[in-house]
C-alpha positions as MATLAB code, in Angstrom:
seq = 'MDNLLNPHIIVTPDGDEIPLDINSDDPSHHLKVSTGKENNYVYLEFSSRIALYDFARELLRLAVFGGGGQAEFRSQNFTGVLEILNGVRMTEDSPRLFVSYSPD';
ca = [
      12.708   95.502   61.156;
      13.548   99.074   60.171;
      16.143  100.372   62.463;
      14.382  102.337   65.170;
      17.805  102.436   67.128;
      20.100  105.713   67.113;
      23.918  105.135   66.962;
      24.022  108.651   68.807;
      23.684  107.804   72.270;
      22.690  110.030   74.638;
      22.592  109.662   78.037;
      21.475  112.408   81.242;
      22.521  111.893   84.695;
      18.411  111.551   85.467;
      18.371  109.092   82.768;
      14.644  110.358   82.093;
      15.480  109.522   78.324;
      15.573  105.893   79.286;
      13.578  103.161   78.313;
      12.477  104.030   74.855;
       8.966  104.961   73.863;
       8.625  101.451   71.949;
      10.029   99.702   74.636;
       7.327  100.793   77.466;
       4.995  100.183   74.934;
       5.469   96.903   74.026;
       5.858   94.063   76.905;
       7.852   91.546   74.112;
      11.154   93.468   74.525;
      12.271   92.033   77.695;
      15.795   90.506   79.006;
      15.742   86.929   80.617;
      18.718   86.110   82.957;
      19.725   82.568   83.274;
      22.869   80.147   85.086;
      24.056   77.722   83.416;
      23.280   74.729   85.950;
      26.743   72.395   84.871;
      29.180   75.168   84.239;
      27.880   78.547   86.193;
      27.648   80.612   83.366;
      25.385   83.836   83.444;
      22.898   84.406   79.836;
      21.456   87.093   79.157;
      18.482   86.823   77.039;
      17.075   89.694   75.189;
      14.414   89.358   73.461;
      14.966   92.098   70.380;
      17.882   94.750   69.889;
      15.465   97.474   71.758;
      15.616   95.597   75.187;
      19.415   95.579   74.669;
      19.767   98.869   73.504;
      18.063  100.131   76.708;
      19.953   97.919   79.223;
      23.182   99.400   77.494;
      22.305  102.343   77.904;
      21.296  102.388   81.333;
      24.704  100.479   81.772;
      26.278  103.801   80.221;
      24.537  106.317   82.626;
      25.969  104.573   85.511;
      29.688  104.259   84.050;
      29.184  108.137   82.810;
      27.214  109.686   85.592;
      27.366  106.973   88.647;
      29.858  107.567   91.666;
      30.020  104.120   92.333;
      28.238  101.150   94.139;
      25.496   98.633   93.117;
      23.147   98.764   90.585;
      20.103   95.875   90.449;
      18.125   94.670   87.965;
      15.017   92.377   88.770;
      11.625   92.119   88.106;
       8.718   93.818   88.879;
       5.213   92.857   88.566;
       2.641   94.723   90.455;
      -0.387   95.331   87.995;
       0.148   91.793   86.362;
       2.483   93.657   83.711;
       6.221   93.373   84.037;
       7.331   96.591   84.431;
      10.526   98.555   83.378;
      12.943   98.989   86.020;
      16.423  100.720   85.396;
      16.121  100.348   82.077;
      15.155   96.954   81.343;
      11.812   94.516   81.868;
      13.154   91.325   83.064;
      10.922   88.130   83.270;
       9.471   86.647   86.496;
      11.799   83.445   86.020;
      14.867   85.496   85.854;
      17.401   85.992   89.199;
      18.446   89.277   90.468;
      21.071   90.644   88.517;
      23.715   92.672   90.796;
      26.445   95.142   88.416;
      28.857   96.610   90.982;
      31.123   99.423   89.850;
      33.966  101.779   91.314;
      33.655  105.139   91.659;
      36.636  106.013   89.689;
];
């Protein structure tokens, strides 16, 4: 795969640049979250670097512009197609993922 990912990351307060068009147009880019039954580890399984890139850009946007609080990442499927929420498309079998962060 050619590197379509810009190493010069730009995030804005409103996040309009997230997700990439290629991510929006192709549902194969997604995140599956799971937990280990024996060890209670959390696994983030990205189907592509594009899915990881947009998820990371959303976290970076929260770090730079967020005022503290909690971000929720979850699966959403209203139209028969998994939708992108907060920069990432999560599989239907993924548990919700919460990221809490301080305002300072």
